[in-house]
C-alpha positions in Angstrom: -52.6 -27.5 -5.9 -52.1 -25.9 -2.5 -48.6 -26.3 -1.1 -50.2 -26.9 2.3 -51.3 -30.4 1.0 -47.6 -31.4 0.7 -47.0 -30.5 4.3 -50.0 -32.5 5.4 -48.8 -35.6 3.4 -45.3 -35.2 4.8 -46.7 -35.1 8.3 -48.2 -38.6 7.8 -45.0 -40.1 6.3 -45.1 -39.4 2.5 -42.3 -37.7 0.7 -43.8 -35.2 -1.8 -43.0 -31.8 -3.1 -44.1 -29.4 -5.9 -44.5 -31.2 -9.2 -44.6 -34.7 -7.8 -48.3 -35.1 -8.2 -48.7 -33.8 -11.7 -49.8 -30.3 -10.8 -48.8 -27.4 -13.0 -49.1 -24.6 -10.4 -48.6 -24.7 -6.6 -50.2 -22.0 -4.5 -49.8 -21.0 -0.9 -52.4 -19.5 1.4 -55.4 -20.2 -0.8 -58.0 -22.8 0.0 -58.5 -23.7 -3.6 -61.0 -26.5 -3.1 -63.4 -24.1 -1.3 -63.8 -21.7 -4.2 -66.9 -21.9 -6.4 -67.1 -23.1 -10.0 -66.0 -20.4 -12.3 -63.6 -18.7 -9.9 -60.8 -17.1 -11.8 -57.2 -17.0 -10.6 -55.1 -14.2 -12.0 -51.5 -15.4 -11.8 -48.7 -12.9 -12.3 -49.2 -10.1 -14.7 -51.5 -11.7 -17.3 -52.3 -15.4 -16.8 -55.9 -16.3 -15.9 -57.1 -19.8 -15.0 -60.8 -20.5 -14.5 -61.6 -23.3 -12.0 -63.7 -26.1 -13.4 -63.5 -28.9 -10.9 -61.8 -30.9 -8.2 -59.0 -33.3 -9.2 -59.7 -36.9 -8.2 -56.8 -39.3 -7.4 -56.3 -42.2 -9.8 -54.6 -45.5 -9.2 -51.4 -44.4 -10.8 -50.7 -42.2 -7.7 -49.8 -45.4 -5.8 -47.1 -46.1 -8.3 -45.4 -43.0 -7.0 -45.8 -44.0 -3.3 -47.8 -46.9 -2.0 -50.8 -45.8 0.0 -50.8 -42.2 -1.3 -54.1 -42.5 -3.1 -55.8 -43.5 0.2 -54.2 -40.6 1.9 -55.7 -38.2 -0.7 -59.3 -39.4 0.1 -61.2 -38.3 3.1 -64.4 -40.3 3.8 -66.4 -37.9 6.0 -65.1 -34.5 4.8 -65.7 -32.0 2.1 -64.3 -32.0 -0.4 -63.7 -35.8 -0.3 -60.6 -35.6 -2.4 -57.5 -33.6 -1.5 -55.8 -33.5 -5.0 -56.2 -29.8 -5.9 -58.3 -28.3 -8.6 -58.6 -28.3 -12.4 -58.9 -25.2 -14.5 -59.0 -23.9 -18.0 -56.5 -21.3 -19.2 -58.5 -18.2 -20.2 -55.4 -15.9 -20.8 -51.8 -17.0 -21.2 -48.8 -15.3 -19.7 -45.4 -15.9 -18.2 -45.6 -17.1 -14.5 -42.8 -17.7 -12.1 -42.3 -18.8 -8.5 -43.5 -16.2 -6.1 -45.9 -14.5 -8.5 -49.0 -13.1 -6.8 -52.4 -14.9 -7.3 -55.5 -12.8 -7.2 -58.9 -14.5 -6.8 -61.9 -13.3 -8.7 -65.2 -14.9 -7.6 -67.9 -15.5 -10.3 -70.9 -13.1 -10.4 -73.3 -16.1 -10.9 -74.8 -18.1 -8.0 -72.3 -20.1 -5.9 -71.9 -23.6 -7.2 -69.4 -26.1 -5.6 -66.6 -27.4 -7.8 -67.6 -30.9 -9.1 -65.2 -33.8 -8.7 -63.8 -34.7 -12.1 
C-alpha cells in the first residue's frame, strides 16, 4: 500500500497509519495501482513480490473507523478502489523500513491489475 493513501485519508478526517489497514508493506513514491499485472517489486536485497491485483475494501474496514470503506471507493476514477495492491511472494528475504524498492515491468502485453 502506498503511504500517500494514509495522507489522503488523514486530510479528510481519518486517523490511519502504516499497518492499520492490514497491509504488509508500505511504499513511498510508487503509484502501485497503475502498474500492470505481473509487475515485480524487488524489495531490499532479495525479496520479490509479483503484483496480482487491486485490493478491494470489505465491510470490516468500517469497524476500524466508520465511513472508511466509502472513503476508499471512488465512483468515477480509475482504479475505483484505493486500497493498495495484492501480490505473490516470488522470493523471500529480510526487509526493513527504508529498504529500496525496484520496479520490474513484465515483458508481456500490458494488462491492468484486476480488482480482487
